[in-house]
Backbone of each chain as nested JSON, in Angstrom:
{
  "chains": [
    {"id": "A", "residues": [
      {"number": 1, "name": "MET", "atoms": {"N": [89.989, -46.605, 40.197], "CA": [90.149, -46.457, 38.751], "C": [91.411, -45.648, 38.411]}},
      {"number": 2, "name": "THR", "atoms": {"N": [91.556, -44.514, 39.107], "CA": [92.733, -43.735, 38.873], "C": [93.992, -44.459, 39.252]}},
      {"number": 3, "name": "ILE", "atoms": {"N": [93.87, -45.288, 40.332], "CA": [95.041, -46.054, 40.747], "C": [95.483, -46.986, 39.653]}},
      {"number": 4, "name": "LEU", "atoms": {"N": [94.386, -47.654, 39.035], "CA": [94.771, -48.622, 37.954], "C": [95.418, -47.889, 36.858]}},
      {"number": 5, "name": "VAL", "atoms": {"N": [94.899, -46.741, 36.441], "CA": [95.491, -46.084, 35.288], "C": [96.841, -45.614, 35.567]}},
      {"number": 6, "name": "ASP", "atoms": {"N": [97.059, -45.123, 36.809], "CA": [98.364, -44.683, 37.245], "C": [99.386, -45.837, 37.2]}},
      {"number": 7, "name": "ALA", "atoms": {"N": [98.926, -47.055, 37.743], "CA": [99.872, -48.218, 37.677], "C": [100.141, -48.661, 36.298]}},
      {"number": 8, "name": "ALA", "atoms": {"N": [99.069, -48.627, 35.416], "CA": [99.454, -49.079, 34.052], "C": [100.374, -48.11, 33.468]}},
      {"number": 9, "name": "SER", "atoms": {"N": [100.154, -46.82, 33.712], "CA": [101.123, -45.844, 33.137], "C": [102.502, -46.005, 33.566]}},
      {"number": 10, "name": "LEU", "atoms": {"N": [102.67, -46.272, 34.909], "CA": [103.953, -46.423, 35.411], "C": [104.72, -47.646, 34.861]}},
      {"number": 11, "name": "LEU", "atoms": {"N": [103.828, -48.713, 34.685], "CA": [104.4, -49.887, 34.114], "C": [104.871, -49.751, 32.736]}},
      {"number": 12, "name": "ALA", "atoms": {"N": [104.074, -49.027, 31.956], "CA": [104.566, -48.793, 30.543], "C": [105.754, -47.964, 30.518]}},
      {"number": 13, "name": "ILE", "atoms": {"N": [105.836, -46.949, 31.402], "CA": [107.083, -46.154, 31.421], "C": [108.31, -47.026, 31.939]}},
      {"number": 14, "name": "LEU", "atoms": {"N": [108.078, -47.867, 32.831], "CA": [109.227, -48.755, 33.316], "C": [109.621, -49.631, 32.174]}},
      {"number": 15, "name": "VAL", "atoms": {"N": [108.696, -50.258, 31.465], "CA": [109.016, -51.068, 30.271], "C": [109.837, -50.193, 29.208]}},
      {"number": 16, "name": "GLY", "atoms": {"N": [109.386, -49.012, 29.003], "CA": [110.025, -48.134, 28.136], "C": [111.465, -47.805, 28.503]}},
      {"number": 17, "name": "LEU", "atoms": {"N": [111.651, -47.656, 29.85], "CA": [113.001, -47.408, 30.338], "C": [113.856, -48.641, 30.094]}},
      {"number": 18, "name": "LEU", "atoms": {"N": [113.259, -49.809, 30.29], "CA": [114.017, -51.062, 30.157], "C": [114.507, -51.117, 28.707]}},
      {"number": 19, "name": "PHE", "atoms": {"N": [113.53, -50.963, 27.745], "CA": [113.928, -51.105, 26.387], "C": [115.033, -49.943, 25.968]}},
      {"number": 20, "name": "PHE", "atoms": {"N": [114.827, -48.832, 26.557], "CA": [115.755, -47.76, 26.246], "C": [117.172, -48.084, 26.754]}},
      {"number": 21, "name": "ALA", "atoms": {"N": [117.246, -48.617, 28.029], "CA": [118.549, -48.987, 28.534], "C": [119.126, -50.132, 27.716]}},
      {"number": 22, "name": "ALA", "atoms": {"N": [118.282, -51.107, 27.224], "CA": [118.825, -52.18, 26.505], "C": [119.312, -51.708, 25.153]}},
      {"number": 23, "name": "GLY", "atoms": {"N": [118.714, -50.779, 24.568], "CA": [119.135, -50.187, 23.285], "C": [120.453, -49.511, 23.466]}},
      {"number": 24, "name": "THR", "atoms": {"N": [120.595, -48.738, 24.484], "CA": [121.892, -48.079, 24.775], "C": [123.018, -49.062, 25.062]}},
      {"number": 25, "name": "ALA", "atoms": {"N": [122.666, -50.109, 25.853], "CA": [123.652, -51.16, 26.067], "C": [124.081, -51.78, 24.798]}},
      {"number": 26, "name": "GLY", "atoms": {"N": [123.117, -51.989, 23.931], "CA": [123.49, -52.604, 22.622], "C": [124.354, -51.632, 21.786]}},
      {"number": 27, "name": "LEU", "atoms": {"N": [124.091, -50.365, 21.885], "CA": [124.877, -49.433, 21.176], "C": [126.377, -49.416, 21.637]}},
      {"number": 28, "name": "LEU", "atoms": {"N": [126.534, -49.684, 22.938], "CA": [127.882, -49.784, 23.514], "C": [128.564, -51.099, 23.298]}},
      {"number": 29, "name": "ARG", "atoms": {"N": [127.779, -52.22, 23.2], "CA": [128.393, -53.481, 23.347], "C": [128.394, -54.337, 22.02]}},
      {"number": 30, "name": "PHE", "atoms": {"N": [127.646, -53.92, 21.036], "CA": [127.573, -54.757, 19.809], "C": [128.855, -54.623, 19.01]}},
      {"number": 31, "name": "PRO", "atoms": {"N": [129.221, -55.662, 18.289], "CA": [130.465, -55.734, 17.725], "C": [130.783, -54.815, 16.535]}},
      {"number": 32, "name": "ASP", "atoms": {"N": [129.786, -54.528, 15.669], "CA": [130.028, -53.707, 14.481], "C": [128.948, -52.748, 14.308]}},
      {"number": 33, "name": "ALA", "atoms": {"N": [129.241, -51.874, 13.374], "CA": [128.349, -50.623, 13.157], "C": [126.894, -50.997, 12.756]}},
      {"number": 34, "name": "PRO", "atoms": {"N": [126.716, -51.897, 11.847], "CA": [125.246, -52.199, 11.476], "C": [124.431, -52.74, 12.576]}},
      {"number": 35, "name": "SER", "atoms": {"N": [125.002, -53.565, 13.428], "CA": [124.148, -54.105, 14.563], "C": [123.936, -52.988, 15.577]}},
      {"number": 36, "name": "ARG", "atoms": {"N": [124.886, -52.096, 15.747], "CA": [124.723, -50.966, 16.591], "C": [123.544, -50.107, 16.067]}},
      {"number": 37, "name": "LEU", "atoms": {"N": [123.484, -49.928, 14.698], "CA": [122.384, -49.232, 14.136], "C": [121.023, -49.897, 14.495]}},
      {"number": 38, "name": "HIS", "atoms": {"N": [121.034, -51.27, 14.409], "CA": [119.8, -51.937, 14.825], "C": [119.31, -51.639, 16.249]}},
      {"number": 39, "name": "ALA", "atoms": {"N": [120.351, -51.67, 17.132], "CA": [120.008, -51.378, 18.557], "C": [119.61, -49.942, 18.673]}},
      {"number": 40, "name": "LEU", "atoms": {"N": [120.122, -49.017, 17.976], "CA": [119.769, -47.655, 18.106], "C": [118.331, -47.426, 17.598]}},
      {"number": 41, "name": "THR", "atoms": {"N": [118.133, -47.919, 16.357], "CA": [116.801, -47.57, 15.743], "C": [115.693, -48.391, 16.239]}},
      {"number": 42, "name": "LYS", "atoms": {"N": [115.865, -49.66, 16.594], "CA": [114.715, -50.461, 16.995], "C": [114.481, -50.408, 18.446]}},
      {"number": 43, "name": "ALA", "atoms": {"N": [115.471, -50.68, 19.344], "CA": [115.227, -50.739, 20.771], "C": [114.904, -49.381, 21.359]}},
      {"number": 44, "name": "ASP", "atoms": {"N": [115.713, -48.404, 20.957], "CA": [115.581, -47.072, 21.507], "C": [114.194, -46.518, 21.161]}},
      {"number": 45, "name": "HIS", "atoms": {"N": [113.77, -46.715, 19.884], "CA": [112.455, -46.13, 19.526], "C": [111.316, -46.875, 20.147]}},
      {"number": 46, "name": "LEU", "atoms": {"N": [111.498, -48.157, 20.389], "CA": [110.388, -48.96, 21.066], "C": [110.32, -48.444, 22.555]}},
      {"number": 47, "name": "GLY", "atoms": {"N": [111.526, -48.131, 23.167], "CA": [111.441, -47.562, 24.453], "C": [110.652, -46.252, 24.459]}},
      {"number": 48, "name": "LEU", "atoms": {"N": [110.995, -45.404, 23.448], "CA": [110.297, -44.058, 23.378], "C": [108.835, -44.318, 23.206]}},
      {"number": 49, "name": "GLY", "atoms": {"N": [108.444, -45.341, 22.415], "CA": [106.952, -45.58, 22.229], "C": [106.372, -45.987, 23.413]}},
      {"number": 50, "name": "PHE", "atoms": {"N": [106.986, -46.833, 24.212], "CA": [106.378, -47.298, 25.528], "C": [106.28, -46.069, 26.467]}},
      {"number": 51, "name": "ILE", "atoms": {"N": [107.263, -45.237, 26.477], "CA": [107.202, -44.032, 27.355], "C": [106.075, -43.177, 26.965]}},
      {"number": 52, "name": "VAL", "atoms": {"N": [105.849, -42.945, 25.647], "CA": [104.801, -42.16, 25.183], "C": [103.431, -42.752, 25.532]}},
      {"number": 53, "name": "LEU", "atoms": {"N": [103.342, -44.134, 25.389], "CA": [102.154, -44.843, 25.752], "C": [101.878, -44.692, 27.164]}},
      {"number": 54, "name": "GLY", "atoms": {"N": [102.862, -44.658, 28.019], "CA": [102.631, -44.372, 29.483], "C": [102.315, -43.046, 29.855]}},
      {"number": 55, "name": "LEU", "atoms": {"N": [102.653, -42.109, 28.989], "CA": [102.332, -40.705, 29.284], "C": [100.998, -40.23, 28.723]}},
      {"number": 56, "name": "LEU", "atoms": {"N": [100.377, -41.17, 27.917], "CA": [99.114, -40.656, 27.335], "C": [97.98, -40.381, 28.312]}},
      {"number": 57, "name": "PRO", "atoms": {"N": [97.767, -41.116, 29.379], "CA": [96.692, -40.768, 30.275], "C": [96.812, -39.429, 30.832]}},
      {"number": 58, "name": "ARG", "atoms": {"N": [98.064, -38.926, 31.054], "CA": [98.311, -37.594, 31.598], "C": [98.486, -36.523, 30.573]}},
      {"number": 59, "name": "ALA", "atoms": {"N": [98.154, -36.775, 29.274], "CA": [98.571, -35.865, 28.205], "C": [97.677, -34.595, 28.194]}},
      {"number": 60, "name": "GLU", "atoms": {"N": [96.517, -34.469, 28.864], "CA": [95.703, -33.342, 28.763], "C": [96.464, -32.081, 29.359]}},
      {"number": 61, "name": "ALA", "atoms": {"N": [97.366, -32.412, 30.264], "CA": [98.088, -31.266, 30.998], "C": [99.112, -30.632, 30.027]}},
      {"number": 62, "name": "VAL", "atoms": {"N": [99.565, -31.329, 28.997], "CA": [100.6, -30.852, 28.177], "C": [100.148, -30.687, 26.717]}},
      {"number": 63, "name": "GLY", "atoms": {"N": [98.815, -30.414, 26.549], "CA": [98.366, -30.023, 25.165], "C": [97.779, -31.223, 24.364]}},
      {"number": 64, "name": "GLY", "atoms": {"N": [97.536, -32.247, 24.979], "CA": [96.75, -33.287, 24.277], "C": [97.641, -34.591, 23.874]}},
      {"number": 65, "name": "ALA", "atoms": {"N": [96.943, -35.606, 23.614], "CA": [97.552, -36.85, 23.244], "C": [98.136, -36.774, 21.817]}},
      {"number": 66, "name": "THR", "atoms": {"N": [97.577, -35.966, 20.967], "CA": [98.02, -35.899, 19.618], "C": [99.443, -35.381, 19.441]}},
      {"number": 67, "name": "ARG", "atoms": {"N": [99.809, -34.444, 20.329], "CA": [101.148, -33.947, 20.306], "C": [102.154, -34.985, 20.669]}},
      {"number": 68, "name": "LEU", "atoms": {"N": [101.872, -35.773, 21.746], "CA": [102.796, -36.82, 22.121], "C": [102.999, -37.836, 21.107]}},
      {"number": 69, "name": "ILE", "atoms": {"N": [101.877, -38.241, 20.444], "CA": [101.958, -39.313, 19.476], "C": [102.625, -38.788, 18.203]}},
      {"number": 70, "name": "ALA", "atoms": {"N": [102.466, -37.396, 17.944], "CA": [103.134, -36.779, 16.76], "C": [104.64, -36.757, 16.998]}},
      {"number": 71, "name": "VAL", "atoms": {"N": [105.096, -36.541, 18.225], "CA": [106.573, -36.549, 18.405], "C": [107.047, -37.974, 18.127]}},
      {"number": 72, "name": "TRP", "atoms": {"N": [106.415, -39.008, 18.604], "CA": [106.944, -40.333, 18.366], "C": [106.863, -40.736, 16.913]}},
      {"number": 73, "name": "VAL", "atoms": {"N": [105.775, -40.29, 16.165], "CA": [105.79, -40.633, 14.705], "C": [106.857, -39.897, 13.998]}},
      {"number": 74, "name": "LEU", "atoms": {"N": [107.127, -38.661, 14.454], "CA": [108.172, -37.886, 13.771], "C": [109.606, -38.537, 14.058]}},
      {"number": 75, "name": "VAL", "atoms": {"N": [109.796, -38.992, 15.198], "CA": [111.065, -39.701, 15.423], "C": [111.161, -40.916, 14.648]}},
      {"number": 76, "name": "LEU", "atoms": {"N": [110.121, -41.748, 14.562], "CA": [110.147, -42.868, 13.762], "C": [110.356, -42.617, 12.338]}},
      {"number": 77, "name": "LEU", "atoms": {"N": [109.691, -41.658, 11.708], "CA": [109.885, -41.285, 10.319], "C": [111.321, -40.84, 10.045]}},
      {"number": 78, "name": "SER", "atoms": {"N": [111.803, -39.945, 10.918], "CA": [113.131, -39.447, 10.645], "C": [114.224, -40.504, 10.791]}},
      {"number": 79, "name": "SER", "atoms": {"N": [113.976, -41.487, 11.675], "CA": [115.071, -42.458, 11.808], "C": [114.871, -43.539, 10.624]}},
      {"number": 80, "name": "ALA", "atoms": {"N": [113.692, -43.617, 10.085], "CA": [113.438, -44.491, 8.91], "C": [114.144, -43.907, 7.654]}},
      {"number": 81, "name": "VAL", "atoms": {"N": [114.258, -42.597, 7.626], "CA": [115.004, -41.927, 6.688], "C": [116.569, -42.043, 6.804]}},
      {"number": 82, "name": "ALA", "atoms": {"N": [116.951, -41.789, 8.08], "CA": [118.372, -41.76, 8.399], "C": [118.996, -43.077, 8.492]}},
      {"number": 83, "name": "GLY", "atoms": {"N": [118.228, -44.078, 8.75], "CA": [118.78, -45.506, 8.935], "C": [119.484, -45.982, 7.706]}},
      {"number": 84, "name": "PRO", "atoms": {"N": [118.86, -46.112, 6.653], "CA": [119.548, -46.608, 5.339], "C": [120.753, -45.679, 4.97]}},
      {"number": 85, "name": "LEU", "atoms": {"N": [120.619, -44.361, 5.3], "CA": [121.744, -43.511, 4.902], "C": [122.909, -43.827, 5.753]}},
      {"number": 86, "name": "LEU", "atoms": {"N": [122.713, -44.108, 7.079], "CA": [123.846, -44.493, 7.961], "C": [124.331, -45.822, 7.608]}},
      {"number": 87, "name": "ALA", "atoms": {"N": [123.458, -46.731, 7.216], "CA": [123.928, -48.125, 6.859], "C": [124.735, -48.073, 5.678]}},
      {"number": 88, "name": "ARG", "atoms": {"N": [124.357, -47.27, 4.6], "CA": [125.155, -47.111, 3.432], "C": [126.53, -46.632, 3.772]}},
      {"number": 89, "name": "LEU", "atoms": {"N": [126.541, -45.602, 4.605], "CA": [127.839, -45.034, 5.003], "C": [128.72, -46.024, 5.725]}},
      {"number": 90, "name": "ALA", "atoms": {"N": [128.086, -46.863, 6.537], "CA": [128.858, -47.874, 7.301], "C": [129.397, -48.86, 6.345]}},
      {"number": 91, "name": "ARG", "atoms": {"N": [128.669, -49.202, 5.312], "CA": [129.121, -50.274, 4.398], "C": [130.208, -49.74, 3.525]}},
      {"number": 92, "name": "ARG", "atoms": {"N": [130.112, -48.404, 3.185], "CA": [131.042, -47.868, 2.277], "C": [132.414, -47.72, 2.873]}},
      {"number": 93, "name": "ARG", "atoms": {"N": [132.454, -47.574, 4.281], "CA": [133.734, -47.425, 4.83], "C": [134.292, -48.708, 5.405]}}
    ]},
    {"id": "B", "residues": [
      {"number": 1, "name": "MET", "atoms": {"N": [103.48, -39.299, 41.851], "CA": [103.661, -39.578, 40.457], "C": [104.52, -38.623, 39.675]}},
      {"number": 2, "name": "PRO", "atoms": {"N": [104.444, -37.317, 39.901], "CA": [105.366, -36.407, 39.216], "C": [106.843, -36.69, 39.679]}},
      {"number": 3, "name": "ASP", "atoms": {"N": [107.04, -37.098, 40.933], "CA": [108.395, -37.436, 41.335], "C": [108.858, -38.714, 40.536]}},
      {"number": 4, "name": "ALA", "atoms": {"N": [108.013, -39.624, 40.425], "CA": [108.441, -40.87, 39.671], "C": [108.809, -40.514, 38.211]}},
      {"number": 5, "name": "LEU", "atoms": {"N": [107.908, -39.574, 37.632], "CA": [108.299, -39.245, 36.227], "C": [109.689, -38.474, 36.138]}},
      {"number": 6, "name": "MET", "atoms": {"N": [109.877, -37.517, 37.148], "CA": [111.12, -36.88, 37.148], "C": [112.317, -37.876, 37.336]}},
      {"number": 7, "name": "ALA", "atoms": {"N": [112.129, -38.843, 38.114], "CA": [113.164, -39.905, 38.394], "C": [113.382, -40.697, 36.987]}},
      {"number": 8, "name": "ALA", "atoms": {"N": [112.299, -40.947, 36.358], "CA": [112.404, -41.634, 35.055], "C": [113.191, -40.779, 34.027]}},
      {"number": 9, "name": "ALA", "atoms": {"N": [112.913, -39.494, 34.067], "CA": [113.586, -38.593, 33.178], "C": [115.065, -38.604, 33.433]}},
      {"number": 10, "name": "ALA", "atoms": {"N": [115.415, -38.528, 34.755], "CA": [116.82, -38.54, 35.117], "C": [117.48, -39.917, 34.722]}},
      {"number": 11, "name": "LEU", "atoms": {"N": [116.786, -40.972, 34.85], "CA": [117.31, -42.334, 34.413], "C": [117.587, -42.32, 32.864]}},
      {"number": 12, "name": "VAL", "atoms": {"N": [116.632, -41.818, 32.097], "CA": [116.83, -41.681, 30.636], "C": [118.064, -40.867, 30.36]}},
      {"number": 13, "name": "LEU", "atoms": {"N": [118.279, -39.795, 31.025], "CA": [119.472, -38.965, 30.778], "C": [120.657, -39.644, 31.133]}},
      {"number": 14, "name": "LEU", "atoms": {"N": [120.635, -40.461, 32.197], "CA": [121.839, -41.222, 32.612], "C": [122.231, -42.262, 31.472]}},
      {"number": 15, "name": "ALA", "atoms": {"N": [121.126, -42.94, 30.972], "CA": [121.425, -43.865, 29.935], "C": [121.953, -43.273, 28.757]}},
      {"number": 16, "name": "THR", "atoms": {"N": [121.453, -42.051, 28.333], "CA": [121.918, -41.273, 27.132], "C": [123.376, -40.914, 27.341]}},
      {"number": 17, "name": "ILE", "atoms": {"N": [123.749, -40.362, 28.507], "CA": [125.095, -40.015, 28.776], "C": [126.058, -41.202, 28.736]}},
      {"number": 18, "name": "ALA", "atoms": {"N": [125.557, -42.378, 29.235], "CA": [126.405, -43.575, 29.075], "C": [126.553, -43.915, 27.683]}},
      {"number": 19, "name": "GLY", "atoms": {"N": [125.573, -43.711, 26.861], "CA": [125.663, -44.057, 25.426], "C": [126.557, -43.131, 24.638]}},
      {"number": 20, "name": "LEU", "atoms": {"N": [126.851, -41.919, 25.24], "CA": [127.722, -40.965, 24.566], "C": [129.174, -41.42, 24.661]}},
      {"number": 21, "name": "VAL", "atoms": {"N": [129.508, -42.432, 25.351], "CA": [130.852, -42.977, 25.368], "C": [131.2, -43.416, 23.934]}},
      {"number": 22, "name": "ARG", "atoms": {"N": [130.212, -43.879, 23.216], "CA": [130.462, -44.373, 21.846], "C": [130.962, -43.248, 20.935]}},
      {"number": 23, "name": "VAL", "atoms": {"N": [130.695, -41.978, 21.293], "CA": [131.205, -40.859, 20.546], "C": [132.805, -40.878, 20.693]}},
      {"number": 24, "name": "LEU", "atoms": {"N": [133.27, -41.164, 21.952], "CA": [134.679, -41.069, 22.22], "C": [135.314, -42.296, 21.649]}},
      {"number": 25, "name": "ARG", "atoms": {"N": [134.743, -43.511, 21.765], "CA": [135.395, -44.735, 21.509], "C": [135.208, -45.238, 20.105]}},
      {"number": 26, "name": "GLY", "atoms": {"N": [134.075, -44.772, 19.395], "CA": [133.69, -45.382, 18.186], "C": [134.754, -45.528, 17.176]}},
      {"number": 27, "name": "PRO", "atoms": {"N": [134.976, -46.683, 16.736], "CA": [136.135, -46.919, 15.772], "C": [135.92, -46.162, 14.454]}},
      {"number": 28, "name": "SER", "atoms": {"N": [134.666, -45.839, 14.102], "CA": [134.463, -45.199, 12.772], "C": [133.577, -43.937, 12.974]}},
      {"number": 29, "name": "LEU", "atoms": {"N": [133.424, -43.259, 11.824], "CA": [132.579, -42.035, 11.854], "C": [131.108, -42.362, 12.134]}},
      {"number": 30, "name": "VAL", "atoms": {"N": [130.675, -43.497, 11.57], "CA": [129.255, -43.901, 11.682], "C": [128.831, -44.02, 13.136]}},
      {"number": 31, "name": "ASP", "atoms": {"N": [129.841, -44.699, 13.94], "CA": [129.391, -44.796, 15.338], "C": [129.209, -43.512, 16.089]}},
      {"number": 32, "name": "ARG", "atoms": {"N": [129.995, -42.539, 15.623], "CA": [129.854, -41.209, 16.349], "C": [128.533, -40.568, 15.923]}},
      {"number": 33, "name": "ILE", "atoms": {"N": [128.192, -40.737, 14.707], "CA": [126.952, -40.126, 14.229], "C": [125.699, -40.804, 14.924]}},
      {"number": 34, "name": "MET", "atoms": {"N": [125.875, -42.139, 15.099], "CA": [124.762, -42.873, 15.754], "C": [124.65, -42.411, 17.253]}},
      {"number": 35, "name": "ALA", "atoms": {"N": [125.796, -42.202, 17.908], "CA": [125.738, -41.716, 19.248], "C": [125.1, -40.344, 19.366]}},
      {"number": 36, "name": "ALA", "atoms": {"N": [125.309, -39.526, 18.4], "CA": [124.736, -38.228, 18.367], "C": [123.206, -38.348, 18.151]}},
      {"number": 37, "name": "GLN", "atoms": {"N": [122.781, -39.346, 17.468], "CA": [121.363, -39.592, 17.235], "C": [120.738, -40.123, 18.502]}},
      {"number": 38, "name": "LEU", "atoms": {"N": [121.548, -40.871, 19.246], "CA": [121.013, -41.37, 20.563], "C": [120.818, -40.138, 21.479]}},
      {"number": 39, "name": "LEU", "atoms": {"N": [121.651, -39.218, 21.438], "CA": [121.373, -37.925, 22.182], "C": [120.06, -37.373, 21.89]}},
      {"number": 40, "name": "GLY", "atoms": {"N": [119.772, -37.299, 20.542], "CA": [118.42, -36.756, 20.193], "C": [117.268, -37.58, 20.725]}},
      {"number": 41, "name": "THR", "atoms": {"N": [117.353, -38.916, 20.64], "CA": [116.162, -39.753, 21.106], "C": [116.04, -39.725, 22.613]}},
      {"number": 42, "name": "GLY", "atoms": {"N": [117.166, -39.771, 23.198], "CA": [117.186, -39.72, 24.741], "C": [116.719, -38.381, 25.265]}},
      {"number": 43, "name": "GLY", "atoms": {"N": [117.179, -37.287, 24.59], "CA": [116.695, -36.026, 24.98], "C": [115.153, -35.82, 24.792]}},
      {"number": 44, "name": "ILE", "atoms": {"N": [114.698, -36.45, 23.731], "CA": [113.248, -36.341, 23.509], "C": [112.452, -37.114, 24.645]}},
      {"number": 45, "name": "ALA", "atoms": {"N": [112.903, -38.245, 25.005], "CA": [112.214, -38.998, 25.981], "C": [112.39, -38.297, 27.306]}},
      {"number": 46, "name": "ALA", "atoms": {"N": [113.468, -37.766, 27.712], "CA": [113.676, -37.006, 28.898], "C": [112.788, -35.773, 28.98]}},
      {"number": 47, "name": "LEU", "atoms": {"N": [112.726, -34.994, 27.818], "CA": [111.917, -33.797, 27.741], "C": [110.409, -34.239, 27.922]}},
      {"number": 48, "name": "LEU", "atoms": {"N": [109.985, -35.26, 27.261], "CA": [108.532, -35.654, 27.427], "C": [108.209, -36.002, 28.87]}},
      {"number": 49, "name": "LEU", "atoms": {"N": [109.064, -36.793, 29.485], "CA": [108.843, -37.203, 30.859], "C": [108.822, -35.967, 31.83]}},
      {"number": 50, "name": "ALA", "atoms": {"N": [109.839, -35.012, 31.644], "CA": [109.841, -33.85, 32.471], "C": [108.668, -32.957, 32.188]}},
      {"number": 51, "name": "GLY", "atoms": {"N": [108.226, -32.871, 30.972], "CA": [107.069, -32.054, 30.606], "C": [105.818, -32.485, 31.314]}},
      {"number": 52, "name": "VAL", "atoms": {"N": [105.55, -33.79, 31.273], "CA": [104.285, -34.308, 31.918], "C": [104.507, -34.193, 33.365]}},
      {"number": 53, "name": "ALA", "atoms": {"N": [105.729, -34.314, 33.973], "CA": [105.912, -34.261, 35.418], "C": [105.629, -32.849, 35.924]}},
      {"number": 54, "name": "THR", "atoms": {"N": [105.978, -31.75, 35.156], "CA": [105.791, -30.474, 35.672], "C": [104.529, -29.821, 35.021]}},
      {"number": 55, "name": "ALA", "atoms": {"N": [103.857, -30.656, 34.088], "CA": [102.593, -30.122, 33.481], "C": [102.858, -28.806, 32.736]}},
      {"number": 56, "name": "THR", "atoms": {"N": [103.947, -28.848, 32.002], "CA": [104.293, -27.722, 31.1], "C": [104.238, -28.101, 29.735]}},
      {"number": 57, "name": "PRO", "atoms": {"N": [103.366, -27.449, 28.87], "CA": [103.249, -27.865, 27.444], "C": [104.505, -27.482, 26.637]}},
      {"number": 58, "name": "ALA", "atoms": {"N": [105.295, -26.527, 27.191], "CA": [106.426, -26.093, 26.318], "C": [107.486, -27.162, 26.174]}},
      {"number": 59, "name": "PHE", "atoms": {"N": [107.488, -28.162, 27.056], "CA": [108.485, -29.217, 26.985], "C": [108.188, -30.131, 25.812]}},
      {"number": 60, "name": "VAL", "atoms": {"N": [106.922, -30.351, 25.609], "CA": [106.52, -31.177, 24.442], "C": [106.911, -30.448, 23.108]}},
      {"number": 61, "name": "ASP", "atoms": {"N": [106.711, -29.142, 23.036], "CA": [107.156, -28.258, 21.928], "C": [108.605, -28.471, 21.724]}},
      {"number": 62, "name": "ALA", "atoms": {"N": [109.415, -28.367, 22.782], "CA": [110.855, -28.397, 22.665], "C": [111.23, -29.873, 22.176]}},
      {"number": 63, "name": "ALA", "atoms": {"N": [110.546, -30.889, 22.616], "CA": [110.823, -32.27, 22.177], "C": [110.552, -32.392, 20.65]}},
      {"number": 64, "name": "LEU", "atoms": {"N": [109.452, -31.736, 20.173], "CA": [109.187, -31.675, 18.8], "C": [110.283, -31.093, 17.967]}},
      {"number": 65, "name": "VAL", "atoms": {"N": [110.772, -29.907, 18.407], "CA": [111.91, -29.205, 17.722], "C": [113.077, -30.035, 17.798]}},
      {"number": 66, "name": "LEU", "atoms": {"N": [113.41, -30.661, 18.929], "CA": [114.578, -31.524, 18.989], "C": [114.518, -32.712, 18.096]}},
      {"number": 67, "name": "ALA", "atoms": {"N": [113.304, -33.305, 17.826], "CA": [113.176, -34.319, 16.897], "C": [113.502, -33.867, 15.458]}},
      {"number": 68, "name": "LEU", "atoms": {"N": [113.016, -32.653, 15.098], "CA": [113.298, -32.178, 13.793], "C": [114.796, -31.867, 13.632]}},
      {"number": 69, "name": "LEU", "atoms": {"N": [115.419, -31.298, 14.651], "CA": [116.87, -30.848, 14.562], "C": [117.706, -32.091, 14.533]}},
      {"number": 70, "name": "ALA", "atoms": {"N": [117.385, -33.185, 15.299], "CA": [118.16, -34.365, 15.299], "C": [118.073, -35.007, 13.933]}},
      {"number": 71, "name": "ALA", "atoms": {"N": [116.931, -35.063, 13.315], "CA": [116.756, -35.629, 12.006], "C": [117.675, -34.908, 10.998]}},
      {"number": 72, "name": "PHE", "atoms": {"N": [117.598, -33.558, 11.053], "CA": [118.436, -32.806, 10.121], "C": [119.912, -32.936, 10.401]}},
      {"number": 73, "name": "ALA", "atoms": {"N": [120.296, -32.992, 11.635], "CA": [121.653, -33.142, 11.997], "C": [122.303, -34.443, 11.529]}},
      {"number": 74, "name": "THR", "atoms": {"N": [121.489, -35.574, 11.693], "CA": [121.912, -36.823, 11.289], "C": [122.161, -36.866, 9.815]}},
      {"number": 75, "name": "VAL", "atoms": {"N": [121.124, -36.35, 9.057], "CA": [121.266, -36.419, 7.6], "C": [122.42, -35.524, 7.142]}},
      {"number": 76, "name": "ALA", "atoms": {"N": [122.61, -34.394, 7.756], "CA": [123.725, -33.489, 7.345], "C": [125.061, -34.134, 7.665]}},
      {"number": 77, "name": "MET", "atoms": {"N": [125.177, -34.828, 8.829], "CA": [126.453, -35.39, 9.178], "C": [126.743, -36.612, 8.216]}},
      {"number": 78, "name": "ALA", "atoms": {"N": [125.714, -37.327, 7.878], "CA": [125.966, -38.49, 6.997], "C": [126.3, -37.972, 5.628]}},
      {"number": 79, "name": "ARG", "atoms": {"N": [125.699, -36.829, 5.161], "CA": [125.999, -36.386, 3.827], "C": [127.426, -35.759, 3.78]}},
      {"number": 80, "name": "ALA", "atoms": {"N": [127.828, -35.159, 4.919], "CA": [129.068, -34.41, 4.976], "C": [130.324, -35.374, 5.312]}},
      {"number": 81, "name": "ALA", "atoms": {"N": [130.035, -36.627, 5.385], "CA": [131.165, -37.496, 5.75], "C": [132.106, -37.624, 4.629]}},
      {"number": 82, "name": "PRO", "atoms": {"N": [133.428, -37.634, 4.995], "CA": [134.386, -37.741, 3.803], "C": [134.363, -39.174, 3.16]}},
      {"number": 83, "name": "ARG", "atoms": {"N": [134.488, -39.181, 1.933], "CA": [134.318, -40.513, 1.261], "C": [135.694, -41.188, 1.117]}},
      {"number": 84, "name": "ARG", "atoms": {"N": [135.708, -42.45, 1.568], "CA": [136.844, -43.328, 1.456], "C": [138.04, -42.711, 2.124]}},
      {"number": 85, "name": "ASP", "atoms": {"N": [137.792, -42.033, 3.269], "CA": [138.863, -41.469, 4.017], "C": [139.173, -42.354, 5.263]}},
      {"number": 86, "name": "ASP", "atoms": {"N": [140.37, -42.346, 5.705], "CA": [140.703, -43.26, 6.84], "C": [140.468, -42.538, 8.153]}},
      {"number": 87, "name": "ALA", "atoms": {"N": [140.464, -41.213, 8.093], "CA": [140.336, -40.437, 9.395], "C": [138.778, -40.358, 9.684]}},
      {"number": 88, "name": "PRO", "atoms": {"N": [138.458, -40.854, 10.866], "CA": [137.003, -40.805, 11.199], "C": [136.501, -39.475, 11.685]}}
    ]}
  ]
}
């Protein structure tokens, strides 16, 4: 049972790493600023979400699952605020 | 398992450093602000992975503080951007 949970956790972290690398590659390679904003806010945050999902089984050692999920929700909310701000700045220039 | 988590944290850091190239190359100011935000997100992911790898709760607190600071920094940079200026 522990082996299964460990394998699922590792798989989720690997998928998260993949999404994170894809988002960073998009940030480097997309042609203009709004599409780079897409890569940054969507792919990178999805990668972070998968990493948090993979870390949840071992969360008791670092103060509980609520803290990990709270970090992810905070990152999501802050980029939901900052995204339109950056998009407006990109359009204005 | 902790070794795998530490390796994952190192890989996230590598991807973040590769993304920082956008700070140097970005043709406009917005690209540089976005690359700084990438530093925040990547740093949070690496801190969370390293925290669970070493079973230290302080890393998760540091990730929380980094999330707040990155949010403030991004909004401050976007607000402080010069308007209709050609110099990025």
